[in-house]
Each structure stands twice: as C-alpha cells, then as structure tokens.
C-alpha positions in Angstrom: 113.1 105.6 84.0 113.6 105.5 87.6 111.0 108.3 87.7 108.3 105.6 86.3 108.7 103.6 89.3 108.8 106.7 91.8 105.7 107.4 90.5 104.2 104.3 91.2 105.7 104.3 94.6 104.1 107.7 95.4 100.8 106.9 94.1 100.4 103.3 95.3 100.1 101.6 92.0 102.2 98.8 90.3 103.9 98.8 87.1 103.7 95.3 85.2 106.9 93.4 84.2 105.9 91.3 81.2 108.2 88.8 79.7 108.4 88.2 76.0 110.5 86.0 73.7 108.8 86.5 70.4 107.7 89.6 68.6 104.1 89.2 68.5 104.1 88.6 72.4 105.9 92.2 72.7 103.4 93.5 70.3 100.5 92.3 72.4 102.1 93.7 75.6 102.5 97.1 74.1 99.0 96.9 72.3 97.5 96.5 75.8 99.5 99.2 77.5 98.8 101.6 74.6 95.1 101.2 74.8 95.1 101.6 78.7 97.7 104.4 78.7 100.0 102.3 81.1 103.7 102.4 81.8 105.2 99.0 81.4 108.3 96.9 81.8 109.1 94.6 78.7 111.3 91.8 80.3 113.5 88.9 78.8 115.1 86.3 80.9 118.5 85.1 80.1 117.1 82.1 78.0 114.2 84.3 76.4 116.9 87.2 75.6 119.3 84.6 73.8 116.6 83.4 71.6 115.2 86.9 70.8 118.6 88.3 70.4 119.8 91.2 73.0 120.3 94.1 70.5 117.3 93.0 68.8 115.1 93.4 71.7 116.3 96.7 72.4 116.0 97.9 68.8 112.4 96.4 68.9 111.4 98.1 72.1 112.8 101.4 71.0 110.5 101.3 68.0 107.4 100.8 70.3 108.7 103.6 72.2 108.6 105.9 69.3 105.4 104.5 67.8 103.4 104.7 70.9 105.0 107.4 73.0 104.6 104.9 75.9 107.3 104.7 78.6 108.6 101.3 78.3 111.3 100.1 80.3 113.5 97.1 78.9 114.7 94.8 81.7 116.9 91.7 82.3 115.0 89.0 84.4 116.8 86.9 86.5 120.4 87.6 85.3 122.6 85.4 87.1 126.1 87.0 86.7 128.1 90.3 86.2 129.0 88.9 82.7 125.4 88.8 81.7 124.6 92.1 83.2 127.5 93.7 81.3 126.3 92.0 77.8 122.6 93.2 78.1 123.7 96.8 79.4 126.0 97.1 76.5 123.1 96.0 74.2 121.1 99.0 75.3 118.9 97.5 78.3 117.8 100.2 80.7 117.1 97.9 83.7 118.7 94.9 85.2 117.9 92.4 87.7 120.7 90.4 89.5 119.3 87.4 91.1 121.9 86.2 93.6 119.2 84.5 96.0 120.4 81.3 95.5 123.9 82.4 97.2 125.1 82.5 100.5 123.9 85.8 101.9 127.5 87.1 102.1 127.9 86.1 98.8 125.0 87.6 97.3 125.7 90.8 98.9 129.2 90.8 97.4 128.1 90.0 94.0 125.1 92.6 94.2 127.5 95.3 95.2 129.9 94.5 92.2 126.8 94.8 89.9 125.6 98.0 91.7 129.1 99.6 91.2 129.5 98.4 87.4 125.9 100.0 86.8 126.9 103.3 88.5 130.2 103.6 86.5 128.3 103.1 83.3 125.8 105.7 84.3 128.2 108.0 85.0 130.5 107.5 82.0 127.8 107.3 79.3 125.0 109.4 81.0 122.8 106.8 81.0 120.1 105.8 83.8 119.8 101.9 84.5 117.5 100.4 87.3 119.3 97.9 89.4 117.4 95.2 91.2 118.7 92.6 93.7 116.8 89.7 95.2 116.5 88.3 98.8 114.8 85.1 99.9 114.2 81.7 98.2 111.8 82.0 95.1 110.6 78.5 94.4 109.2 77.0 91.4 109.7 77.9 87.6 107.8 79.7 85.0 105.5 77.0 84.0 102.4 75.0 85.0 103.0 73.0 88.3 100.8 70.0 89.2 102.5 69.6 92.6 101.5 71.4 95.8 103.1 74.5 96.8 104.9 74.7 100.0 106.4 77.8 101.2 108.8 77.5 104.1 109.4 80.3 106.8 113.2 80.2 105.9 112.1 81.1 102.2 110.7 84.5 103.3 112.7 87.7 103.2 114.0 88.8 106.5 113.0 92.6 107.2 116.2 93.1 109.2 118.4 91.3 106.4 116.4 93.3 103.6 117.4 96.6 105.2 120.9 95.5 105.7 121.1 94.5 102.1 119.5 97.7 100.4 122.0 99.9 102.7 125.0 97.9 101.9 124.4 97.2 98.0 122.6 100.5 97.1 120.2 98.5 94.9 117.3 100.5 93.3 114.8 97.7 93.5 114.4 94.7 95.7 112.7 91.4 94.9 111.4 89.8 97.8 109.9 86.5 99.0 106.3 86.6 100.9 104.8 83.6 99.7 105.2 84.0 96.0 106.6 81.5 93.6 107.3 80.9 90.0 104.8 79.6 87.9 101.2 78.6 88.1 100.3 75.8 90.7 97.2 73.4 90.2 97.1 72.0 93.5 96.2 75.5 95.2 96.5 79.0 95.0 99.7 81.2 96.1 98.9 83.0 99.4 100.9 86.1 100.3 102.4 86.6 103.9 101.1 90.2 103.9 102.4 90.9 107.4 105.9 89.9 106.2 105.5 92.5 103.4 104.3 95.3 105.7 107.4 94.4 108.4 109.9 94.6 105.2 108.1 98.0 104.1 108.5 99.4 107.4 112.1 98.3 107.7 113.1 99.8 104.3 110.6 102.7 103.8 110.9 104.3 100.4 114.7 103.5 100.0 114.1 100.8 97.5 111.1 99.9 95.2 109.8 96.7 96.3 109.1 94.0 93.6 107.0 90.8 93.7 108.2 88.1 91.3 106.0 85.1 90.3 103.1 87.1 90.0 101.1 84.8 87.9 98.7 82.6 89.8 98.4 84.8 92.8 94.8 85.7 93.9 93.9 89.3 92.8 93.0 90.5 96.4 96.4 89.7 97.6 97.9 91.3 94.9 95.9 94.5 95.4 96.9 94.3 99.1 100.5 93.8 98.3 100.4 97.0 95.9 98.7 99.0 99.0 101.4 97.7 101.4 104.4 99.0 99.1 105.0 96.6 96.1 105.7 98.9 92.9 106.7 96.3 90.4 104.9 93.0 89.7 106.3 90.2 87.2 104.2 88.3 84.9 105.4 85.4 82.8 103.6 82.0 83.2 100.2 83.5 82.4 101.2 84.9 79.1 102.9 81.7 78.0 99.8 79.8 79.0 97.8 82.2 77.1 100.0 82.1 74.1 99.8 78.2 73.8 96.1 78.2 74.7 95.6 80.6 71.6 98.0 78.7 69.4 96.4 75.4 70.3 92.9 76.7 69.4 93.9 77.9 66.1 95.7 74.7 65.3 92.7 72.6 66.3 90.2 74.7 64.3 92.3 75.2 61.2 94.6 72.1 60.8 95.5 72.9 57.1 96.2 76.7 57.7 99.9 77.6 56.9 100.0 81.4 57.2 101.8 82.2 60.3 100.1 85.6 61.2 96.6 83.9 60.9 97.7 81.1 63.2 99.1 83.4 65.8 96.3 85.9 65.9 94.5 84.2 68.9 97.8 83.9 70.6 98.4 87.6 70.3 94.7 88.3 71.6 94.8 86.0 74.7 98.3 87.5 75.6 96.6 91.1 75.1 93.7 90.1 77.2 96.1 88.9 80.1 98.1 92.0 80.1 94.9 94.1 80.2 93.8 92.3 83.1 96.8 92.9 85.0 97.4 96.5 84.2 93.8 97.1 85.6 94.7 95.2 88.6 98.0 96.8 89.2 96.4 100.2 89.0 98.8 101.6 86.3 95.8 102.4 83.8 95.8 106.1 82.6 99.2 106.7 84.3 101.0 107.7 81.2 
C-alpha cells in the first residue's frame, strides 16, 4: 500500500482520497477510477464508517479490488482516538489517519506516537502493511457548504520546523498539513493555498513523509496543481461528492416525484459523483498510473 504513495511522490502526482458512506457512492468512485486507470483511496470518517459498518466497508472494498484489479487503499479519515484506530484496524482497514491537531502540540505528539507504536506492532505481528497519517495545524470548517467567509489565521498554518520535529519523533508515514485549506466549500470566496508555506514544509521534511492536503473540495484547480508540484501526494475530497450526490437526488425527485424504485432514483446521484471523481483524478494527475 505504501508503494502507491511512494510512486506518486516520485512521479509528482497525487492520489485522491474520496469519502463514501453509501454503496452507490463507493461504486461511483471505483467506476471513475476503473475508467481512468487510477489508484484511489476510499475513505470513511468515524460517522460514515459507523453508518456503513467497518467490516462491511472492508468487505465491499475487497470485492471491488478483486472485480477491477485496482489498487484501492481503505482509509479511516480523522480518527480521534487510539480506541477507534484499533477498531478499524481489527476490521481490516489498511490506512489510518489519527487527527490530534486540535490537541496541544505535546499531547498530539504523544498520542500520535502511541498510534504509530500500535500500528507497527500490528504490522509485525500479522504481517500487514498499514499507512499511518498524523495531522499538524488547525483545519477550519466541516464537510458541508458554508455561507460565511473563510478566514485563515497565520497561527492555523503548519510550521515547517514543527513538521520536521513531528515527523522525526512520531514516525508517521503521512502528514496532513494546513496551508490555507479548510473543510467544506465556502460560498463567500475560494480557498487560497499558501504555496510558499508548503514549499518551506517540503524543504524541511523532504521525502521522509507523504504530504497530505485535506479539505480539497473548493480549492482552485490551479492551486491544487501547484501544491502537487510542490510535494502533495494525497488530496482528500468529501464535500464536493456530498453536494453532487444531493444535486443528483434532488433532480430525480423533482423530475420523477412518483418514482419509488431506489436504483432509478439514485442513478443521477451515481453519475454526478462519478463525474466529480473523474475530474479530480485528472486534476491530480493519477490517470493511467495503474
């Protein structure tokens, strides 16, 4: 699994991490990746995973791996505790994101170290490979449509010096950073990335870690491309998929108010989500990388 990100890091493209909470969203993500011959990361947040089922998500992704031959990583997005990490690893997830970014730095460091230690023990004991992602910086917003103006403070941004210290002391495989990105899509204005800060972080950590951009929804395509050129190898997309799903469903319900067949009602949602994933894969440069 780590080779998927190593290849992206070496060849300067990014792998998309796409969140799902229903079977048709996962199907749309996989269908787009299959058509474009792209590696993908399928992700569930704690809430999404609880709704879908942890073991059920593992089983469904495994079915799609065999059916398509695609390299698909199954990732826990924004896990908040070691207990949750243990639960998803036991279920069979092969990537975990521990988000201690809301904690004081020393506590984030300690708890991330605990997660990494646990994962390494699992890898050794059960001959598994699991990607561990930590997070540093304050990521504003939530995975929804925001009407308020986005304001990013200097103190929100990830410090290059602290990033290096964090990576060396924790041993994480991936590091989610804050460089002007935020969760959700903001109506009042586009997110603007602090690309100079990204360059400084990359210079500090080099290739010791895979750099991750959360809150990829709503960021201008030009900024995303530059961020990938500067070292981002994983970009998380959730809100745009949710909005596409809802738009498709709203369209079907409006046009066919008497329809009761679920797969017919969900056809537009499937197509809209698939369209977004295809656009992102092309933007990230992971097309034809399988």
